[in-house]
C-alpha positions as CSV (number, residue, x, y, z in Angstrom):
1,M,7.6,1.0,25.4
2,N,4.4,-1.1,25.5
3,S,4.6,-4.3,23.4
4,S,1.3,-5.2,21.8
5,P,0.3,-8.5,20.2
6,L,-1.0,-6.5,17.2
7,R,2.4,-5.0,16.5
8,P,4.0,-8.0,14.7
9,L,0.9,-8.6,12.6
10,T,0.8,-5.0,11.6
11,A,4.5,-5.0,10.7
12,I,4.0,-8.1,8.5
13,L,1.0,-6.5,6.8
14,V,2.7,-3.2,6.0
15,A,5.8,-5.1,4.8
16,V,3.7,-7.2,2.4
17,E,1.7,-4.1,1.2
18,T,4.9,-2.2,0.5
19,L,6.4,-5.1,-1.4
20,V,3.2,-5.5,-3.5
21,A,3.2,-1.8,-4.3
22,L,6.9,-1.9,-5.3
23,F,6.3,-5.1,-7.4
24,Y,3.4,-3.5,-9.2
25,I,5.4,-0.4,-10.1
26,A,8.5,-2.5,-11.1
27,V,6.5,-4.9,-13.3
28,F,3.7,-2.8,-14.8
29,H,5.0,0.7,-14.9
30,Q,7.3,0.4,-17.9
31,P,8.1,3.3,-20.2
32,G,7.8,3.0,-23.9
33,R,4.5,1.2,-24.3
34,S,3.0,1.8,-27.7
35,N,-0.6,2.2,-26.8
36,A,-1.6,5.6,-25.4
37,I,-4.7,4.3,-23.7
38,T,-2.6,1.7,-21.9
39,N,-0.1,4.4,-20.8
40,I,-2.9,6.5,-19.3
41,A,-4.5,3.5,-17.5
42,V,-1.3,2.2,-16.1
43,D,-0.1,5.7,-15.0
44,S,-3.5,6.3,-13.4
45,V,-3.4,3.1,-11.4
46,T,0.2,3.7,-10.4
47,L,-0.8,7.2,-9.1
48,I,-3.7,5.7,-7.2
49,L,-1.5,3.0,-5.8
50,A,1.1,5.5,-4.6
51,A,-1.7,7.7,-3.0
52,I,-3.1,4.7,-1.2
53,W,0.3,3.8,0.1
54,L,0.9,7.4,1.3
55,V,-2.5,7.7,3.0
56,F,-2.8,4.2,4.6
57,V,0.5,2.3,4.7
58,L,2.9,5.1,5.7
59,P,0.9,6.1,8.8
60,A,0.7,2.4,9.7
61,I,4.4,2.1,9.4
62,I,5.0,5.2,11.6
63,L,2.5,4.0,14.2
64,T,4.1,0.5,14.3
65,I,7.6,1.8,14.6
66,R,6.6,4.2,17.4
67,G,4.6,1.5,19.2
68,T,1.7,3.9,19.8
69,R,-1.9,3.0,18.9
70,P,-1.3,-0.5,17.5
71,E,-5.1,-0.9,16.8
72,L,-5.1,2.2,14.7
73,A,-2.0,1.0,12.8
74,L,-3.8,-2.3,12.2
75,G,-6.8,-0.4,11.0
76,F,-4.7,1.5,8.5
77,A,-3.1,-1.7,7.3
78,L,-6.4,-3.5,6.8
79,S,-7.9,-0.4,5.1
80,A,-4.9,-0.4,2.7
81,I,-5.6,-4.0,1.8
82,A,-9.2,-3.1,0.9
83,A,-8.1,-0.1,-1.0
84,F,-5.5,-2.0,-3.0
85,A,-8.0,-4.7,-3.8
86,L,-10.6,-2.1,-5.0
87,S,-8.0,-0.3,-7.2
88,F,-7.0,-3.6,-8.9
89,V,-10.7,-4.5,-9.4
90,I,-11.2,-1.1,-11.1
91,L,-8.3,-1.9,-13.4
């Protein structure tokens, strides 16, 4: 297996992105909120966050573990950072 200098950086990025997604869901996605508008907004952002994780972070994790195409894995990880930032700005 070919070891790339991008592999540890990508592994760190996807680990941080996964922890941020889990932290967001654990903190903000709480059932029993009294405001229906807040429920819809938080549920929508949670759905967007999960979709971003599935589209960008999961492929980066797979490519990093397999050790193939580390530049593509890093691209996915960096794209996920931009997408997460945009989703939080929208909120």
